[in-house]
N, C-alpha and C positions, 0 to 999 in steps of 0.2 A: 415778544420776541425779545431778546438777550441782544441790549445796542451793543454788546462787547463780547462775544461768544468765544475770542479768541480769550479772556482773561477768566480767572478761577482763582479762587482763594481756597483753599483748603488748612485745615489746622493742623495738617501736619505736616505740611512742605512748608518749611519755612516760615514756619512760628504763623501760618496764617496770612501771610501779606501776599498781595493780589499778585500772581503771575501767568509770565504766558505756557497756557495748554499745552501740555506734555513736554513742558520744562522745567525746572530749575531756578530758570531767570526772570527775576522780580522785572516789574515794572519799575521802581526804584532803582535798581541797576541797570538798566535799560536808558533813565532817565542822566545818571552819572554818568553812562559811555558818550551820549548826545554835549552833555557839561561839559566834558571832556575833548569834547573836539568832531567827535564820530561821526559819522553821516550813516543815516539808514542801509546805504547798501553795505559802509563797512561793515556796521554791527551781523547784514546775515552773512557778508565775509567770510567773516569772523564765528560764527554760530550757524552756520548753513541746514540746519535741524529747523531755525527758524523763518520761515517765512515774512516780506517784507510785509505784507499785509500786518501781520500779528503785533510787526514790533511798529509798525505805524499804529496799533490797535493804543497798546500799551499809552503809549503820550496822548494820542486823543484822551483815553481813560484817565489819565495821572488829571491834565487839562480840566475835564469837567468835575473831579474832585476836586478840584483846588478851587477852582469857581464855587461850590458850596462850606467849604471852609469856614469855620466860626473861628473868629479868635477871640479868647477871655482875657484879659487884664489881670493877673493876680497880681496882689498889693502885698509884701511883707511884712511885716511889725517889726520894730526889732528893740 
């Protein structure tokens, strides 16, 4: 079972960024809206074709993705 059924990635839509299924609204955009002070309810009011569930799922998807992020330090030689 897909843990995030409302999140898809298609190389033909926004260069393959994860988006909310049935839209062109990326997970990144949801995070930007949240960081600018919008609530999930604000997002759903602004984009009525999104469900509260799909907006919440986008946040959960991003949280899980970032937990698994590996940072690699790259040093440049001058």
